[in-house]
C-alpha positions as CSV (number, residue, x, y, z in Angstrom):
1,M,0.0,-0.3,0.1
2,T,1.1,3.3,-0.8
3,R,1.7,6.1,1.8
4,P,2.7,9.4,2.3
5,Q,6.4,9.8,3.8
6,V,5.3,13.0,5.2
7,V,1.5,14.6,5.7
8,L,1.4,18.0,6.6
9,V,-1.5,19.6,8.7
10,G,-2.1,23.2,10.2
11,P,-4.2,25.9,10.1
12,M,-5.0,28.1,6.8
13,G,-2.0,30.3,6.2
14,V,0.7,28.2,8.4
15,G,2.9,27.6,5.1
16,K,1.9,24.1,4.4
17,S,2.5,24.3,0.9
18,T,5.7,26.3,0.9
19,V,7.0,24.1,3.6
20,G,5.7,21.2,1.5
21,Q,7.4,21.6,-1.3
22,L,10.7,22.4,0.2
23,L,10.4,19.0,2.3
24,A,9.4,17.5,-0.9
25,A,12.8,19.0,-2.6
26,R,15.0,17.8,0.1
27,L,13.5,14.7,0.4
28,G,13.3,13.9,-3.3
29,V,10.0,12.8,-3.6
30,G,6.9,14.3,-5.2
31,Y,4.6,17.1,-3.6
32,R,0.7,17.0,-3.5
33,D,-1.9,19.6,-2.1
34,T,-5.7,18.2,-1.4
35,D,-6.8,21.4,-1.6
36,D,-5.4,21.9,-5.4
37,D,-6.7,18.4,-5.9
38,I,-10.1,19.6,-5.2
39,V,-9.6,23.2,-7.1
40,A,-8.3,20.8,-10.3
41,E,-11.4,18.4,-9.9
42,Q,-14.2,21.0,-9.3
43,G,-13.2,23.4,-11.5
44,R,-13.5,26.3,-9.3
45,S,-11.9,27.9,-5.9
46,I,-12.6,26.7,-2.6
47,A,-14.4,29.7,-1.7
48,E,-16.6,29.4,-4.5
49,I,-17.3,25.8,-3.5
50,F,-18.2,27.2,0.0
51,V,-20.3,30.2,-1.2
52,D,-22.1,27.9,-3.8
53,E,-22.6,24.9,-2.2
54,G,-21.7,25.4,1.4
55,E,-19.4,23.9,4.2
56,P,-21.1,20.6,4.3
57,V,-20.6,19.7,0.8
58,F,-16.9,21.2,0.8
59,R,-16.1,18.8,3.7
60,A,-17.5,15.8,1.9
61,I,-15.3,16.7,-1.4
62,E,-12.5,17.4,1.0
63,K,-12.8,13.9,2.7
64,D,-13.0,12.1,-0.6
65,A,-9.8,14.0,-2.1
66,V,-7.8,13.2,1.1
67,R,-8.9,9.6,1.2
68,R,-7.6,9.2,-2.3
69,A,-4.3,11.5,-1.8
70,L,-3.1,9.1,1.2
71,A,-3.9,6.0,-0.8
72,E,-2.0,7.3,-3.9
73,H,0.6,9.6,-3.2
74,D,3.9,8.4,-1.6
75,G,5.9,11.9,-0.9
76,V,4.6,14.6,0.8
77,L,1.0,15.5,1.5
78,A,-0.3,18.6,2.6
79,L,-4.2,18.8,3.7
80,G,-6.4,21.5,4.1
81,G,-7.1,23.3,7.3
82,G,-10.4,21.6,8.1
83,S,-10.0,18.1,7.1
84,I,-8.9,17.0,10.2
85,L,-12.8,17.7,11.6
86,D,-13.7,14.4,9.9
87,E,-13.5,11.6,12.2
88,D,-12.9,9.1,9.2
89,T,-10.0,11.3,8.2
90,R,-8.3,11.3,11.6
91,V,-8.5,7.4,11.6
92,L,-6.9,7.6,8.1
93,L,-4.2,9.5,9.5
94,A,-3.6,7.2,12.3
95,G,-0.1,5.6,11.5
96,Q,1.0,8.5,9.3
97,R,4.0,10.5,9.8
98,V,2.0,13.6,10.5
99,V,3.5,16.8,11.1
100,Y,1.1,19.8,12.7
101,L,2.5,23.1,11.6
102,S,1.4,25.9,14.5
103,M,1.4,29.3,14.8
104,D,-0.6,32.1,16.8
105,V,-3.0,34.4,15.8
106,E,-0.7,37.5,15.4
107,E,1.4,35.5,13.0
108,A,-1.4,34.4,11.1
109,V,-2.8,38.0,10.8
110,Q,0.9,38.8,9.3
111,R,0.6,35.7,6.9
112,T,-2.7,36.1,5.6
113,G,-4.1,39.6,6.6
114,L,-7.0,37.3,7.4
115,N,-8.5,38.3,4.5
116,A,-12.3,37.9,2.9
117,A,-10.6,35.4,0.5
118,R,-10.9,32.8,3.4
119,P,-14.8,31.8,3.4
120,L,-14.4,31.0,7.2
121,L,-12.9,34.4,8.3
122,A,-15.3,36.9,6.2
123,V,-16.5,38.5,9.4
124,N,-14.3,39.4,12.4
125,P,-11.3,37.3,11.2
126,R,-9.2,37.4,14.3
127,K,-12.0,36.1,16.4
128,Q,-13.0,33.8,14.1
129,W,-9.4,32.6,13.6
130,R,-9.0,32.3,17.4
131,E,-12.4,30.4,17.4
132,L,-11.3,27.9,14.6
133,M,-8.2,27.2,16.6
134,E,-9.7,26.7,19.7
135,A,-11.9,24.0,17.8
136,R,-9.3,22.7,16.0
137,R,-5.9,22.4,17.8
138,H,-6.8,19.5,20.0
139,L,-7.5,17.5,16.9
140,Y,-4.4,18.5,15.2
141,E,-2.3,17.7,18.1
142,G,-4.1,14.6,18.3
143,I,-2.9,12.9,14.9
144,A,0.4,14.6,15.0
145,T,3.8,12.8,15.1
146,A,5.6,16.1,15.4
147,V,4.7,19.8,16.4
148,V,6.7,22.3,14.6
149,A,5.8,25.8,15.6
150,T,6.4,28.1,12.7
151,D,6.2,31.7,14.6
152,G,9.1,34.0,13.6
153,R,10.9,31.3,11.2
154,T,11.3,31.1,7.8
155,P,9.8,28.6,5.5
156,E,13.4,26.9,5.7
157,E,14.1,26.9,9.1
158,V,10.3,24.9,9.2
159,T,11.4,22.6,6.9
160,Q,14.8,21.7,8.8
161,A,12.9,21.3,12.2
162,A,10.4,19.0,10.3
163,L,13.0,16.5,9.3
164,D,14.6,17.0,12.9
165,A,11.6,16.2,14.6
166,L,10.6,13.2,12.3
167,E,14.5,12.0,12.3
168,L,14.1,12.1,8.3
169,K,17.4,12.1,6.0
170,E,17.8,14.1,2.9
171,A,17.8,12.6,-0.3
């Protein structure tokens, strides 16, 4: 059975895509992002799916995308920030090498600007980000093999910290 070398989880804007690509390059493997899979499959942005279909429909699409990617991909895999809300997805992540990339709200503000392009943060973004993290933090931590703080670190430093935490050797 195929399984990713590393699965990255964490909130929106934490740098999963950037760190994932750097990790993949340093490990000499492919990179895949389930958000990209969803956009390619649906032919529209995640924000459009949220607006047009609602969050429950998006989460069902996301659950299927994560299941497929975990079964098909053997490199570095980045998951959407809310994918860990699904219990079946968390079960699939058990036994995987999962890195939770964490950050505090001030870092989130600097990185994302907490803008309206993030459908779950459209009204009062700081408050909503805090509430999302309060609801999700324990889920991220519960499935994580390693937790890597990203606050005040460059993507290269986060990538090195993830490699060190997992005791992985570069290709």
